C-alpha positions in Angstrom: -49.8 101.4 -169.8 -47.4 104.9 -169.4 -49.0 107.8 -169.3 -48.3 110.4 -171.7 -48.6 114.0 -171.7 -48.5 116.0 -175.6 -47.8 119.4 -176.6 -49.5 121.1 -179.1 -49.5 123.8 -180.9 -50.6 125.6 -183.5 -50.8 129.7 -185.7 -51.9 129.0 -188.9 -54.7 127.2 -190.2 -57.6 128.7 -188.7 -55.6 126.7 -184.9 -58.0 126.2 -182.6 -60.0 124.0 -185.4 -55.9 122.4 -186.0 -55.7 121.5 -181.6 -59.2 120.4 -182.2 -58.5 117.6 -185.3 -55.7 116.9 -183.8 -57.5 116.1 -180.5 -59.2 113.9 -182.8 -56.3 112.3 -184.6 -54.2 111.6 -180.5 -57.9 109.9 -179.3 -57.2 107.1 -182.3 -54.0 106.2 -181.8 -54.3 102.9 -181.2 -53.5 101.5 -177.7 -53.9 104.1 -176.6 -56.7 106.3 -174.5 -57.7 110.4 -173.3 -57.3 111.5 -169.9 -57.1 115.3 -169.7 -56.4 118.2 -172.1 -56.0 121.1 -170.9 -57.5 124.6 -171.7 -56.3 126.0 -175.4 -54.3 128.9 -174.5 -53.8 132.3 -176.7 -49.3 132.7 -176.3 -47.3 135.1 -178.1 -44.5 133.2 -180.3 -40.8 131.8 -179.4 -38.3 133.1 -181.8 -39.4 135.4 -184.6 -42.2 137.6 -183.5 -43.3 138.5 -186.8 -46.3 136.0 -186.9 -49.6 135.2 -185.9 -49.9 134.9 -182.0 -50.2 130.8 -181.2 -53.1 128.4 -179.8 -51.5 126.1 -177.3 -52.8 123.0 -175.1 -51.4 120.2 -173.2 -52.9 116.8 -172.9 -52.6 113.1 -171.3 -52.5 110.3 -173.0 -52.3 106.7 -171.9 -50.4 105.0 -173.9 -48.9 100.5 -174.2 -47.0 102.1 -177.1 -43.8 103.7 -176.8 -41.9 106.3 -177.0 -40.5 106.8 -180.1 -43.6 104.7 -181.9 -46.4 107.5 -180.4 -43.8 109.6 -181.7 -44.2 108.5 -185.3 -47.3 108.4 -184.9 -47.5 111.8 -183.5 -45.0 113.3 -186.3 -48.0 111.3 -188.8 -50.7 113.5 -187.7 -48.6 116.3 -187.4 -47.7 115.4 -191.2 -51.5 115.2 -193.0 -52.7 118.1 -191.6 -49.3 120.2 -193.9 -46.7 120.2 -191.2 -43.8 121.5 -193.6 -40.3 120.8 -191.6 -37.8 123.2 -191.7 -34.6 125.2 -190.0 -36.0 127.8 -188.8 -36.8 125.9 -185.4 -39.2 128.9 -184.5 -41.4 129.2 -186.8 -44.9 129.8 -187.4 -46.5 126.4 -188.4 -49.6 124.7 -189.2 -49.3 121.9 -185.9 -46.7 120.7 -183.7 -47.3 118.2 -181.5 -44.4 117.6 -178.7 -43.6 114.8 -176.1 -43.5 116.8 -173.5 -43.1 113.9 -170.7 -42.8 109.9 -171.1 -44.1 108.8 -167.3 -40.8 109.2 -165.6 -38.8 108.2 -168.3 -36.2 110.7 -169.7 -35.2 109.4 -173.3 -32.0 110.8 -175.2 -31.5 110.0 -178.9 -32.1 111.6 -181.7 -35.3 111.8 -182.2 -36.4 112.4 -179.2 -35.6 114.2 -175.9 -38.1 114.0 -172.4 -39.1 115.4 -170.7 -39.1 117.8 -173.6 -36.1 120.2 -173.1 -37.4 123.3 -173.5 -41.1 122.7 -170.7 -39.8 125.0 -167.6 -38.9 127.8 -169.7 -42.2 127.9 -171.5 -45.2 129.4 -169.9 -48.0 127.8 -172.1 -46.7 124.7 -171.4 -46.2 124.7 -167.7 -49.6 125.8 -167.0 -51.3 124.0 -169.5 -50.1 121.6 -167.6 -50.3 122.3 -163.9 -54.3 123.1 -165.3 -54.4 119.4 -165.4 -51.8 117.3 -163.5 -51.5 119.7 -160.8 -49.4 117.1 -158.3 -47.1 115.9 -161.3 -43.3 115.7 -160.1 -41.3 116.0 -162.5 -37.8 113.5 -164.0 -35.5 115.3 -161.6 -38.4 116.3 -158.7 -39.0 119.6 -159.9 -43.6 120.3 -158.8 -45.3 121.1 -162.3 -47.7 123.6 -160.1 -44.6 125.3 -158.4 -42.9 125.8 -161.6 -46.7 127.2 -163.1 -46.8 129.8 -160.6 -43.4 131.0 -161.1 -42.5 131.4 -165.2 -43.9 134.5 -165.9 -47.4 134.6 -168.6 -46.2 136.9 -171.2 -49.2 138.0 -171.7 -50.6 133.8 -172.0 -53.9 134.3 -171.9 -57.1 131.3 -172.2 -59.1 130.8 -175.2 -61.4 128.3 -174.0 -62.1 124.9 -173.5 -61.8 122.1 -175.6 -63.5 118.8 -174.3 
């Protein structure tokens, strides 16, 4: 089993409901088991500010799948929610599911970069991740708790519990 951390985000079509529904679908991914889930957070959008605020969470998932097989399942969940991939990387979206970490692996190919390339600069990833994995060390040796403690919060706020 590999412990993977998945970032969840939404800012369209009832974001809290989108994330709750995604969590339910993630629970049904074969050969995988949900271990923990963070609170649901409000965050300001990255990139264009002329879009609604986001809701974000991070979950821990034990899986026997490969990273790419897990990615396929996550992208199918996004597609089923109505996700449309656009050129605007930081635009509004119904659902965004990202593999933040996959065990202690470093993956860099055309489909997947793990650890997630922007995780250390994103409060909406680090703070929920630290909430569920306080002692976690990244593959480069950085401590998630230290990174989360030192990042600007940008008005990140807890919305509610997910479990």
